[in-house]
C-alpha atoms as an extended CHARMM CRD file, in Angstrom:
* protein
*
       272  EXT
         1         1  MET       CA              0.0520000000       -0.0140000000       -0.2090000000  PROA      1               0.0000000000
         2         2  ASP       CA              3.0180000000        2.0890000000        0.9600000000  PROA      2               0.0000000000
         3         3  THR       CA              4.0790000000        2.0350000000       -2.4800000000  PROA      3               0.0000000000
         4         4  ILE       CA              0.6600000000        2.6280000000       -4.2390000000  PROA      4               0.0000000000
         5         5  LYS       CA              0.2310000000        5.4560000000       -2.3610000000  PROA      5               0.0000000000
         6         6  THR       CA              3.5440000000        6.9450000000       -3.6230000000  PROA      6               0.0000000000
         7         7  LEU       CA              2.5000000000        7.0080000000       -7.4100000000  PROA      7               0.0000000000
         8         8  LEU       CA             -0.7210000000        8.5640000000       -6.2930000000  PROA      8               0.0000000000
         9         9  LEU       CA              1.0680000000       11.4310000000       -4.5730000000  PROA      9               0.0000000000
        10        10  VAL       CA              3.4170000000       11.9330000000       -7.4140000000  PROA      10              0.0000000000
        11        11  CYS       CA             -0.3360000000       11.4710000000       -9.6450000000  PROA      11              0.0000000000
        12        12  LEU       CA             -1.1770000000       14.4520000000       -7.4430000000  PROA      12              0.0000000000
        13        13  PHE       CA              1.4410000000       16.2220000000       -7.1780000000  PROA      13              0.0000000000
        14        14  ALA       CA              2.0300000000       15.9370000000      -11.0250000000  PROA      14              0.0000000000
        15        15  THR       CA             -1.7150000000       17.5690000000      -11.7230000000  PROA      15              0.0000000000
        16        16  TRP       CA             -1.4590000000       20.1850000000       -9.1710000000  PROA      16              0.0000000000
        17        17  ILE       CA              1.3560000000       21.7730000000      -10.7860000000  PROA      17              0.0000000000
        18        18  ALA       CA             -0.6130000000       22.7710000000      -14.0490000000  PROA      18              0.0000000000
        19        19  VAL       CA             -3.1980000000       24.3710000000      -11.6670000000  PROA      19              0.0000000000
        20        20  PRO       CA             -1.3760000000       27.9510000000      -10.4910000000  PROA      20              0.0000000000
        21        21  ALA       CA             -2.2860000000       29.0700000000       -6.6170000000  PROA      21              0.0000000000
        22        22  MET       CA             -5.4280000000       31.5860000000       -6.5340000000  PROA      22              0.0000000000
        23        23  SER       CA             -6.1880000000       33.4750000000       -3.7950000000  PROA      23              0.0000000000
        24        24  GLN       CA             -8.6340000000       35.2970000000       -2.2830000000  PROA      24              0.0000000000
        25        25  SER       CA             -8.2920000000       38.4090000000       -4.9830000000  PROA      25              0.0000000000
        26        26  GLU       CA             -8.4150000000       35.9100000000       -8.5400000000  PROA      26              0.0000000000
        27        27  THR       CA            -11.9570000000       35.3920000000       -8.8870000000  PROA      27              0.0000000000
        28        28  LYS       CA            -13.0620000000       34.3040000000      -12.3920000000  PROA      28              0.0000000000
        29        29  HSD       CA            -14.2510000000       30.5720000000      -12.3700000000  PROA      29              0.0000000000
        30        30  LYS       CA            -11.1600000000       28.4110000000      -10.3430000000  PROA      30              0.0000000000
        31        31  SER       CA            -11.0790000000       25.0730000000       -9.8900000000  PROA      31              0.0000000000
        32        32  VAL       CA             -8.6230000000       21.9760000000       -9.0890000000  PROA      32              0.0000000000
        33        33  ASN       CA             -9.3470000000       19.1440000000      -10.2350000000  PROA      33              0.0000000000
        34        34  ILE       CA             -7.6650000000       15.6830000000       -8.9410000000  PROA      34              0.0000000000
        35        35  SER       CA             -8.9670000000       11.9310000000      -10.6030000000  PROA      35              0.0000000000
        36        36  LEU       CA             -6.9500000000        8.6330000000       -9.9800000000  PROA      36              0.0000000000
        37        37  THR       CA             -7.5900000000        5.2510000000      -10.5890000000  PROA      37              0.0000000000
        38        38  ASN       CA             -6.5900000000        3.6470000000       -7.0680000000  PROA      38              0.0000000000
        39        39  ARG       CA             -6.8750000000       -0.6290000000       -6.2070000000  PROA      39              0.0000000000
        40        40  LEU       CA             -9.4620000000       -0.2880000000       -3.2970000000  PROA      40              0.0000000000
        41        41  TYR       CA             -8.2050000000       -3.7460000000       -0.7030000000  PROA      41              0.0000000000
        42        42  LYS       CA            -10.5840000000       -6.0070000000        1.1140000000  PROA      42              0.0000000000
        43        43  GLY       CA            -12.7100000000       -3.5880000000        4.1260000000  PROA      43              0.0000000000
        44        44  ASN       CA             -9.6670000000       -0.9650000000        3.1630000000  PROA      44              0.0000000000
        45        45  SER       CA            -11.3250000000        1.4480000000        0.7470000000  PROA      45              0.0000000000
        46        46  PHE       CA            -11.7980000000        6.2030000000        0.5210000000  PROA      46              0.0000000000
        47        47  PHE       CA            -14.0970000000        7.0310000000        3.1820000000  PROA      47              0.0000000000
        48        48  LYS       CA            -14.0400000000        3.2970000000        5.1550000000  PROA      48              0.0000000000
        49        49  ALA       CA            -16.9270000000        2.2520000000        2.2290000000  PROA      49              0.0000000000
        50        50  ASP       CA            -18.1790000000       -1.3600000000        2.8680000000  PROA      50              0.0000000000
        51        51  THR       CA            -16.5140000000       -3.8320000000       -0.0030000000  PROA      51              0.0000000000
        52        52  LYS       CA            -15.9470000000       -7.0750000000        0.0630000000  PROA      52              0.0000000000
        53        53  ARG       CA            -14.0020000000       -7.8830000000       -2.3470000000  PROA      53              0.0000000000
        54        54  PRO       CA            -10.9290000000       -6.2960000000       -4.8240000000  PROA      54              0.0000000000
        55        55  LEU       CA            -12.1150000000       -3.8260000000       -6.7980000000  PROA      55              0.0000000000
        56        56  TYR       CA            -10.5710000000       -0.8740000000       -9.1140000000  PROA      56              0.0000000000
        57        57  ALA       CA            -12.3140000000        2.6190000000       -8.7790000000  PROA      57              0.0000000000
        58        58  GLN       CA            -12.1740000000        5.6280000000      -10.2830000000  PROA      58              0.0000000000
        59        59  GLN       CA            -12.1280000000        8.6010000000       -7.5370000000  PROA      59              0.0000000000
        60        60  SER       CA            -13.0300000000       12.3920000000       -9.2060000000  PROA      60              0.0000000000
        61        61  TRP       CA            -12.4060000000       15.1120000000       -7.1400000000  PROA      61              0.0000000000
        62        62  VAL       CA            -14.0050000000       18.4130000000       -7.8980000000  PROA      62              0.0000000000
        63        63  PHE       CA            -13.8310000000       21.7510000000       -6.4020000000  PROA      63              0.0000000000
        64        64  ASN       CA            -14.8760000000       24.5790000000       -8.4080000000  PROA      64              0.0000000000
        65        65  LEU       CA            -13.8710000000       27.1110000000       -5.7540000000  PROA      65              0.0000000000
        66        66  PRO       CA            -16.6490000000       30.2700000000       -5.0370000000  PROA      66              0.0000000000
        67        67  GLU       CA            -15.4690000000       33.6590000000       -7.2570000000  PROA      67              0.0000000000
        68        68  ARG       CA            -15.6490000000       35.6140000000       -3.9370000000  PROA      68              0.0000000000
        69        69  GLY       CA            -15.4050000000       34.7700000000       -0.3300000000  PROA      69              0.0000000000
        70        70  LYS       CA            -13.5760000000       33.6170000000        3.0580000000  PROA      70              0.0000000000
        71        71  ASN       CA             -9.8800000000       31.4460000000        2.4000000000  PROA      71              0.0000000000
        72        72  CYS       CA            -10.4540000000       30.8770000000       -1.4780000000  PROA      72              0.0000000000
        73        73  ASN       CA             -7.2130000000       29.4310000000       -2.4600000000  PROA      73              0.0000000000
        74        74  ALA       CA             -5.9330000000       25.9650000000       -3.9640000000  PROA      74              0.0000000000
        75        75  VAL       CA             -3.0340000000       25.5600000000       -1.7590000000  PROA      75              0.0000000000
        76        76  LYS       CA             -5.1550000000       25.0870000000        1.1920000000  PROA      76              0.0000000000
        77        77  LEU       CA             -7.7390000000       23.8310000000       -0.4870000000  PROA      77              0.0000000000
        78        78  GLN       CA             -5.4010000000       21.0570000000       -2.0170000000  PROA      78              0.0000000000
        79        79  ALA       CA             -3.6840000000       20.8900000000        1.9160000000  PROA      79              0.0000000000
        80        80  GLU       CA             -6.9420000000       19.5340000000        2.9150000000  PROA      80              0.0000000000
        81        81  LEU       CA             -7.3050000000       16.9710000000       -0.1950000000  PROA      81              0.0000000000
        82        82  ILE       CA             -4.0210000000       15.0400000000        0.8410000000  PROA      82              0.0000000000
        83        83  LYS       CA             -5.2020000000       14.5650000000        4.7650000000  PROA      83              0.0000000000
        84        84  ALA       CA             -8.4270000000       12.8340000000        2.7350000000  PROA      84              0.0000000000
        85        85  PHE       CA             -6.4040000000       10.8210000000       -0.0280000000  PROA      85              0.0000000000
        86        86  PHE       CA             -3.6570000000        9.3780000000        2.2280000000  PROA      86              0.0000000000
        87        87  ASN       CA             -4.0360000000       10.2200000000        6.3000000000  PROA      87              0.0000000000
        88        88  GLY       CA             -7.0080000000        9.0220000000        6.1980000000  PROA      88              0.0000000000
        89        89  GLU       CA             -7.6040000000       11.5830000000        8.6440000000  PROA      89              0.0000000000
        90        90  TYR       CA            -11.6620000000       12.4780000000        7.2470000000  PROA      90              0.0000000000
        91        91  ALA       CA            -14.1480000000        9.2320000000        8.2870000000  PROA      91              0.0000000000
        92        92  SER       CA            -16.5020000000        9.9900000000        6.3240000000  PROA      92              0.0000000000
        93        93  LEU       CA            -17.7590000000       12.2670000000        3.8780000000  PROA      93              0.0000000000
        94        94  ASP       CA            -19.8200000000       14.3960000000        6.3560000000  PROA      94              0.0000000000
        95        95  ALA       CA            -16.1290000000       14.8300000000        8.4410000000  PROA      95              0.0000000000
        96        96  LEU       CA            -14.9030000000       16.5950000000        5.2710000000  PROA      96              0.0000000000
        97        97  LEU       CA            -17.6370000000       18.6420000000        4.3710000000  PROA      97              0.0000000000
        98        98  SER       CA            -17.1760000000       19.8450000000        7.7190000000  PROA      98              0.0000000000
        99        99  ASP       CA            -14.0300000000       21.1260000000        7.3550000000  PROA      99              0.0000000000
       100       100  LEU       CA            -14.5110000000       22.4150000000        4.4800000000  PROA      100             0.0000000000
       101       101  LYS       CA            -17.5020000000       24.3620000000        5.3380000000  PROA      101             0.0000000000
       102       102  ASN       CA            -15.6470000000       25.8980000000        8.0020000000  PROA      102             0.0000000000
       103       103  ASN       CA            -12.6110000000       26.9710000000        5.6050000000  PROA      103             0.0000000000
       104       104  PHE       CA            -13.3910000000       27.4080000000        2.4480000000  PROA      104             0.0000000000
       105       105  GLN       CA            -16.8810000000       28.8750000000        2.4450000000  PROA      105             0.0000000000
       106       106  GLY       CA            -17.8810000000       31.4700000000       -0.1050000000  PROA      106             0.0000000000
       107       107  ASP       CA            -20.6460000000       33.8380000000       -0.8770000000  PROA      107             0.0000000000
       108       108  GLY       CA            -23.4370000000       31.3610000000       -2.5430000000  PROA      108             0.0000000000
       109       109  THR       CA            -21.4760000000       31.1650000000       -5.7620000000  PROA      109             0.0000000000
       110       110  TRP       CA            -20.2600000000       27.4470000000       -5.7320000000  PROA      110             0.0000000000
       111       111  ARG       CA            -22.0750000000       25.3640000000       -8.1030000000  PROA      111             0.0000000000
       112       112  LYS       CA            -20.4680000000       21.9090000000       -7.0700000000  PROA      112             0.0000000000
       113       113  VAL       CA            -18.6580000000       21.9360000000       -4.4740000000  PROA      113             0.0000000000
       114       114  ALA       CA            -16.9720000000       17.4260000000       -4.7550000000  PROA      114             0.0000000000
       115       115  LYS       CA            -17.8040000000       15.1390000000       -6.2800000000  PROA      115             0.0000000000
       116       116  GLN       CA            -16.7080000000       11.5780000000       -5.3910000000  PROA      116             0.0000000000
       117       117  GLY       CA            -17.6420000000        9.0080000000       -8.4170000000  PROA      117             0.0000000000
       118       118  VAL       CA            -16.6590000000        4.8690000000       -7.9040000000  PROA      118             0.0000000000
       119       119  SER       CA            -17.4840000000        2.7890000000      -10.7590000000  PROA      119             0.0000000000
       120       120  GLU       CA            -16.2890000000       -0.6680000000      -11.5920000000  PROA      120             0.0000000000
       121       121  THR       CA            -14.0730000000       -2.5900000000      -13.6220000000  PROA      121             0.0000000000
       122       122  GLU       CA            -12.9410000000       -5.8340000000      -14.5560000000  PROA      122             0.0000000000
       123       123  ILE       CA            -11.3200000000       -7.8380000000      -12.1810000000  PROA      123             0.0000000000
       124       124  TYR       CA             -8.0760000000       -9.8260000000      -13.3650000000  PROA      124             0.0000000000
       125       125  ASP       CA             -7.2410000000      -12.1870000000       -9.2720000000  PROA      125             0.0000000000
       126       126  ASP       CA             -8.1850000000      -15.4110000000       -7.9640000000  PROA      126             0.0000000000
       127       127  PHE       CA            -10.9100000000      -14.0670000000       -6.7710000000  PROA      127             0.0000000000
       128       128  GLU       CA            -14.0260000000      -15.1650000000       -8.8330000000  PROA      128             0.0000000000
       129       129  TYR       CA            -15.6730000000      -12.0780000000      -10.6350000000  PROA      129             0.0000000000
       130       130  ASN       CA            -18.8050000000      -10.3030000000       -9.3010000000  PROA      130             0.0000000000
       131       131  PRO       CA            -20.8470000000       -8.3950000000      -11.5820000000  PROA      131             0.0000000000
       132       132  TYR       CA            -22.6480000000       -7.0650000000       -9.2780000000  PROA      132             0.0000000000
       133       133  PRO       CA            -20.0660000000       -4.9850000000       -7.0940000000  PROA      133             0.0000000000
       134       134  GLN       CA            -20.6350000000       -2.6620000000       -3.8760000000  PROA      134             0.0000000000
       135       135  SER       CA            -19.5320000000        0.4060000000       -4.8310000000  PROA      135             0.0000000000
       136       136  THR       CA            -20.7620000000        3.8300000000       -2.2500000000  PROA      136             0.0000000000
       137       137  TYR       CA            -21.0120000000        7.0960000000       -4.4660000000  PROA      137             0.0000000000
       138       138  TYR       CA            -20.9770000000       10.4810000000       -2.7290000000  PROA      138             0.0000000000
       139       139  SER       CA            -21.5400000000       14.2090000000       -4.0760000000  PROA      139             0.0000000000
       140       140  ILE       CA            -22.0810000000       16.8460000000       -2.2400000000  PROA      140             0.0000000000
       141       141  ASP       CA            -24.0610000000       19.7480000000       -4.4770000000  PROA      141             0.0000000000
       142       142  TYR       CA            -24.8280000000       23.0890000000       -3.9430000000  PROA      142             0.0000000000
       143       143  VAL       CA            -28.8500000000       24.0020000000       -3.4780000000  PROA      143             0.0000000000
       144       144  LYS       CA            -29.6690000000       27.6230000000       -4.6240000000  PROA      144             0.0000000000
       145       145  THR       CA            -31.4250000000       28.9320000000       -1.6810000000  PROA      145             0.0000000000
       146       146  GLY       CA            -33.2530000000       32.3570000000       -2.9190000000  PROA      146             0.0000000000
       147       147  ARG       CA            -30.3860000000       34.2030000000       -0.6930000000  PROA      147             0.0000000000
       148       148  LYS       CA            -27.3130000000       35.5650000000       -1.3780000000  PROA      148             0.0000000000
       149       149  ASP       CA            -26.1380000000       35.3540000000        2.4210000000  PROA      149             0.0000000000
       150       150  ILE       CA            -27.2190000000       31.5780000000        2.5390000000  PROA      150             0.0000000000
       151       151  ALA       CA            -25.7830000000       28.5080000000        0.7620000000  PROA      151             0.0000000000
       152       152  THR       CA            -27.6310000000       25.2770000000        1.3580000000  PROA      152             0.0000000000
       153       153  TYR       CA            -25.0280000000       22.1170000000        0.6720000000  PROA      153             0.0000000000
       154       154  LEU       CA            -27.1200000000       19.0090000000       -0.2740000000  PROA      154             0.0000000000
       155       155  LEU       CA            -25.3490000000       16.0210000000        0.4360000000  PROA      155             0.0000000000
       156       156  THR       CA            -26.0300000000       12.5730000000       -1.4980000000  PROA      156             0.0000000000
       157       157  THR       CA            -24.6750000000        9.0880000000       -0.2420000000  PROA      157             0.0000000000
       158       158  ALA       CA            -25.6640000000        6.1350000000       -2.5050000000  PROA      158             0.0000000000
       159       159  HSD       CA            -24.5930000000        2.4980000000       -1.3060000000  PROA      159             0.0000000000
       160       160  ASP       CA            -25.1180000000       -0.6420000000       -3.5070000000  PROA      160             0.0000000000
       161       161  THR       CA            -25.0250000000       -3.4960000000       -1.6060000000  PROA      161             0.0000000000
       162       162  GLY       CA            -23.8560000000       -5.6280000000       -4.4980000000  PROA      162             0.0000000000
       163       163  THR       CA            -27.4420000000       -7.3190000000       -4.9550000000  PROA      163             0.0000000000
       164       164  GLY       CA            -27.9330000000       -6.8440000000       -8.7840000000  PROA      164             0.0000000000
       165       165  ASN       CA            -31.4590000000       -5.1550000000       -8.0980000000  PROA      165             0.0000000000
       166       166  ALA       CA            -32.7910000000       -1.5360000000       -7.1130000000  PROA      166             0.0000000000
       167       167  SER       CA            -33.8120000000       -2.5370000000       -3.7220000000  PROA      167             0.0000000000
       168       168  GLY       CA            -29.9220000000       -3.2930000000       -2.8110000000  PROA      168             0.0000000000
       169       169  ILE       CA            -28.5380000000        0.1910000000       -3.6890000000  PROA      169             0.0000000000
       170       170  PHE       CA            -29.8530000000        2.6290000000       -0.1820000000  PROA      170             0.0000000000
       171       171  PHE       CA            -29.4820000000        6.7500000000       -0.3880000000  PROA      171             0.0000000000
       172       172  ASP       CA            -29.3980000000        8.9410000000        1.6100000000  PROA      172             0.0000000000
       173       173  LYS       CA            -29.9220000000       12.4330000000        1.2190000000  PROA      173             0.0000000000
       174       174  ARG       CA            -28.8330000000       15.1670000000        3.9350000000  PROA      174             0.0000000000
       175       175  TYR       CA            -28.8150000000       18.8310000000        3.4080000000  PROA      175             0.0000000000
       176       176  ILE       CA            -27.0000000000       21.7470000000        5.5470000000  PROA      176             0.0000000000
       177       177  MET       CA            -27.9270000000       25.7790000000        5.4810000000  PROA      177             0.0000000000
       178       178  TYR       CA            -24.8890000000       27.2660000000        5.9850000000  PROA      178             0.0000000000
       179       179  ASP       CA            -24.8640000000       31.2160000000        7.0200000000  PROA      179             0.0000000000
       180       180  LEU       CA            -22.3970000000       33.0320000000        5.1100000000  PROA      180             0.0000000000
       181       181  LYS       CA            -22.2730000000       35.8340000000        7.2750000000  PROA      181             0.0000000000
       182       182  THR       CA            -22.1550000000       34.4090000000       10.3990000000  PROA      182             0.0000000000
       183       183  GLY       CA            -19.9480000000       30.9390000000        8.9560000000  PROA      183             0.0000000000
       184       184  ARG       CA            -22.5990000000       28.8480000000       11.2260000000  PROA      184             0.0000000000
       185       185  ILE       CA            -24.7970000000       26.1100000000       10.4490000000  PROA      185             0.0000000000
       186       186  ILE       CA            -28.4190000000       27.2910000000       10.5310000000  PROA      186             0.0000000000
       187       187  LYS       CA            -30.0520000000       24.9230000000       13.3360000000  PROA      187             0.0000000000
       188       188  PHE       CA            -33.5340000000       24.2080000000       13.2950000000  PROA      188             0.0000000000
       189       189  GLU       CA            -34.2270000000       26.2350000000       16.7760000000  PROA      189             0.0000000000
       190       190  ASP       CA            -32.1250000000       29.3990000000       15.0650000000  PROA      190             0.0000000000
       191       191  ILE       CA            -35.4920000000       28.9500000000       12.9840000000  PROA      191             0.0000000000
       192       192  PHE       CA            -38.7350000000       27.9340000000       14.8710000000  PROA      192             0.0000000000
       193       193  LYS       CA            -40.1000000000       28.5630000000       18.2340000000  PROA      193             0.0000000000
       194       194  PRO       CA            -39.3300000000       24.9190000000       20.7160000000  PROA      194             0.0000000000
       195       195  GLU       CA            -41.4570000000       22.5010000000       20.9980000000  PROA      195             0.0000000000
       196       196  THR       CA            -42.8510000000       22.9160000000       17.7040000000  PROA      196             0.0000000000
       197       197  GLU       CA            -41.8810000000       20.0980000000       16.3910000000  PROA      197             0.0000000000
       198       198  ASP       CA            -44.6140000000       17.3540000000       16.6080000000  PROA      198             0.0000000000
       199       199  ALA       CA            -47.3130000000       20.3180000000       16.0650000000  PROA      199             0.0000000000
       200       200  ILE       CA            -45.3260000000       20.5680000000       12.4040000000  PROA      200             0.0000000000
       201       201  THR       CA            -45.4250000000       16.8010000000       12.2620000000  PROA      201             0.0000000000
       202       202  LYS       CA            -48.9880000000       16.8950000000       11.7100000000  PROA      202             0.0000000000
       203       203  LEU       CA            -49.6220000000       19.6950000000        9.4690000000  PROA      203             0.0000000000
       204       204  LEU       CA            -47.1570000000       17.7310000000        6.7980000000  PROA      204             0.0000000000
       205       205  LYS       CA            -49.8970000000       15.2510000000        6.0650000000  PROA      205             0.0000000000
       206       206  LYS       CA            -52.9950000000       18.0010000000        5.6330000000  PROA      206             0.0000000000
       207       207  LYS       CA            -50.8900000000       21.2210000000        4.7990000000  PROA      207             0.0000000000
       208       208  ALA       CA            -48.1230000000       19.9390000000        3.0030000000  PROA      208             0.0000000000
       209       209  ILE       CA            -48.0080000000       21.4570000000       -1.0110000000  PROA      209             0.0000000000
       210       210  ASN       CA            -46.9720000000       18.3040000000       -2.8240000000  PROA      210             0.0000000000
       211       211  LEU       CA            -48.3510000000       14.9070000000       -1.3420000000  PROA      211             0.0000000000
       212       212  ASN       CA            -49.1900000000       13.6820000000       -4.4970000000  PROA      212             0.0000000000
       213       213  ASP       CA            -45.8440000000       13.5060000000       -5.3270000000  PROA      213             0.0000000000
       214       214  TYR       CA            -45.5950000000        9.9410000000       -3.4880000000  PROA      214             0.0000000000
       215       215  SER       CA            -48.2200000000        7.4150000000       -4.1390000000  PROA      215             0.0000000000
       216       216  THR       CA            -47.7650000000        5.2020000000       -1.2390000000  PROA      216             0.0000000000
       217       217  LEU       CA            -47.2850000000        7.4380000000        1.2020000000  PROA      217             0.0000000000
       218       218  THR       CA            -48.2310000000        6.2930000000        4.5800000000  PROA      218             0.0000000000
       219       219  SER       CA            -52.0600000000        6.3030000000        6.0490000000  PROA      219             0.0000000000
       220       220  GLU       CA            -50.7120000000        5.9460000000        9.9190000000  PROA      220             0.0000000000
       221       221  PRO       CA            -49.6040000000        9.5030000000       11.3970000000  PROA      221             0.0000000000
       222       222  LEU       CA            -46.4140000000       10.1260000000       10.1580000000  PROA      222             0.0000000000
       223       223  PRO       CA            -43.0800000000        9.8090000000       12.5190000000  PROA      223             0.0000000000
       224       224  GLN       CA            -41.4740000000       13.3870000000       14.3670000000  PROA      224             0.0000000000
       225       225  ILE       CA            -40.1130000000       15.3240000000       11.3840000000  PROA      225             0.0000000000
       226       226  HSD       CA            -35.6190000000       14.6680000000       11.4140000000  PROA      226             0.0000000000
       227       227  THR       CA            -34.5180000000       18.6990000000       13.0740000000  PROA      227             0.0000000000
       228       228  ASP       CA            -30.8690000000       18.3860000000       11.6130000000  PROA      228             0.0000000000
       229       229  ASN       CA            -32.1830000000       17.3960000000        8.0340000000  PROA      229             0.0000000000
       230       230  PHE       CA            -34.7900000000       20.0210000000        6.4090000000  PROA      230             0.0000000000
       231       231  PHE       CA            -33.7660000000       22.9570000000        4.3130000000  PROA      231             0.0000000000
       232       232  ILE       CA            -35.6640000000       26.3670000000        3.4180000000  PROA      232             0.0000000000
       233       233  ASP       CA            -36.5690000000       27.4780000000        0.0300000000  PROA      233             0.0000000000
       234       234  TYR       CA            -37.1400000000       32.1540000000        0.1780000000  PROA      234             0.0000000000
       235       235  GLY       CA            -37.4800000000       32.1590000000       -3.3960000000  PROA      235             0.0000000000
       236       236  SER       CA            -40.4380000000       29.3680000000       -3.6030000000  PROA      236             0.0000000000
       237       237  LYS       CA            -41.1390000000       30.5930000000        0.6210000000  PROA      237             0.0000000000
       238       238  THR       CA            -41.0390000000       26.8500000000        1.4510000000  PROA      238             0.0000000000
       239       239  VAL       CA            -39.7130000000       25.1380000000        4.0570000000  PROA      239             0.0000000000
       240       240  SER       CA            -39.1590000000       21.4550000000        3.4070000000  PROA      240             0.0000000000
       241       241  PHE       CA            -38.6760000000       18.6420000000        5.4340000000  PROA      241             0.0000000000
       242       242  VAL       CA            -36.3210000000       15.2210000000        4.5380000000  PROA      242             0.0000000000
       243       243  TYR       CA            -37.2950000000       11.1450000000        5.6300000000  PROA      243             0.0000000000
       244       244  ASP       CA            -35.6420000000        8.6680000000        5.1140000000  PROA      244             0.0000000000
       245       245  LYS       CA            -36.0900000000        5.5930000000        2.1640000000  PROA      245             0.0000000000
       246       246  TYR       CA            -39.2270000000        3.5120000000        3.4010000000  PROA      246             0.0000000000
       247       247  GLU       CA            -39.3960000000        5.6450000000        6.5940000000  PROA      247             0.0000000000
       248       248  VAL       CA            -42.8780000000        6.8970000000        5.2280000000  PROA      248             0.0000000000
       249       249  ALA       CA            -43.7840000000        5.2020000000        2.4280000000  PROA      249             0.0000000000
       250       250  ALA       CA            -42.9740000000        2.0000000000       -0.3690000000  PROA      250             0.0000000000
       251       251  GLY       CA            -39.0370000000        2.1390000000       -1.1900000000  PROA      251             0.0000000000
       252       252  CYS       CA            -40.1900000000        2.8270000000       -5.2560000000  PROA      252             0.0000000000
       253       253  ASP       CA            -41.0490000000        6.8750000000       -3.8760000000  PROA      253             0.0000000000
       254       254  GLY       CA            -37.4770000000        6.4600000000       -2.2300000000  PROA      254             0.0000000000
       255       255  ILE       CA            -36.8100000000        9.6610000000       -0.1760000000  PROA      255             0.0000000000
       256       256  VAL       CA            -39.8290000000       11.6630000000        0.9180000000  PROA      256             0.0000000000
       257       257  ILE       CA            -39.1990000000       14.8860000000        0.9090000000  PROA      257             0.0000000000
       258       258  LEU       CA            -42.2260000000       16.9220000000        1.8950000000  PROA      258             0.0000000000
       259       259  LYS       CA            -42.5160000000       20.6820000000        1.3190000000  PROA      259             0.0000000000
       260       260  VAL       CA            -44.3190000000       23.2380000000        3.6220000000  PROA      260             0.0000000000
       261       261  THR       CA            -45.5900000000       27.4440000000        2.6420000000  PROA      261             0.0000000000
       262       262  PHE       CA            -44.4300000000       30.0840000000        5.1720000000  PROA      262             0.0000000000
       263       263  ASP       CA            -48.0860000000       31.0670000000        5.5410000000  PROA      263             0.0000000000
       264       264  THR       CA            -48.6760000000       27.6060000000        7.0280000000  PROA      264             0.0000000000
       265       265  LEU       CA            -45.0120000000       27.4860000000        9.4100000000  PROA      265             0.0000000000
       266       266  ARG       CA            -45.7960000000       30.7880000000       10.3060000000  PROA      266             0.0000000000
       267       267  PRO       CA            -47.2620000000       30.6040000000       13.9350000000  PROA      267             0.0000000000
       268       268  PHE       CA            -44.1150000000       27.8420000000       14.6310000000  PROA      268             0.0000000000
       269       269  MET       CA            -41.6710000000       30.4250000000       13.1890000000  PROA      269             0.0000000000
       270       270  LYS       CA            -39.2960000000       32.6390000000       15.3650000000  PROA      270             0.0000000000
       271       271  HSD       CA            -38.8600000000       34.6110000000       11.9850000000  PROA      271             0.0000000000
       272       272  LEU       CA            -38.2960000000       34.2340000000        8.4370000000  PROA      272             0.0000000000
C-alpha cells in the first residue's frame, strides 16, 4: 500500500503543478480537478466503504472555488485533500464537508463543491468476478436558496450492496444550511420556536403542498420530523422536511421530501 500511496501522491502533485495557486483576489471560476485510479483492497477503501472483494475504482474530485469568499485558496484546499487521501483523517464525507464549510466558505456561488464517483471494472485475480459489485457514491451539491447570504449543501450517498436489483441500493440525502455572514450552520432552533416539532409533523400530512408526488405515503401518522435535515427555499417561500427511504413510504417513492409554505408554518417560526 505504501508504494501505491507514493505513486498516487506523485500523480496528485503532477496534477497540481498545472493548477496555479489562487488568492482571494483572483476570482474568475477557478477550479481544482484531481482524478486518480486506486486499487481498493478487501475491507479497505476510501471513506471506509464496505467492500467485500478487491476492485478497481475511479475516484474523481472536482472543486469549483467560489468567485469571492473567505479562504478561497487552492494551496490550502490541496492541503486538505492530501490529508483526506493519504492520512485517513476523514472518517466520512460528512467529516470532510465539515472542514470545508469551516475553512472554504464562499458567497453562495458554488455550483459543485465536491464529487467522488466509484465505478467497477473487470477484476483479474483469483477471486471470482462479481457482476454486481458493492460500491458507494458520494456527492456534495450547492442548492439555491433564494438568499445570497445563505448557502445550502445537499449531501448524497448511494450505497449499492451488490444484490443486482434496486432494493439493494440505499440512498441518503442530507441538507445543511450555512449562514455565510456568521459562518454558522443554521439549526432548527434558529428558525423555529421551541417544542414545535410535533405540531409541524401533524401539519405535514394535511398541508404539505406536494403530497401527490408520493403514491405510497403511509396512512399512519408521520414520525416526528428530523430537525437536522430540512432546508428553506426563500424563492418559493417553502420549508422542506426530509424522510429516509422506507420511513414513510414504499421503496418506489424513495426519499420523501415534504414541502410546507411559510404561511402555514408562520405560527411556529421565530422569523423568516
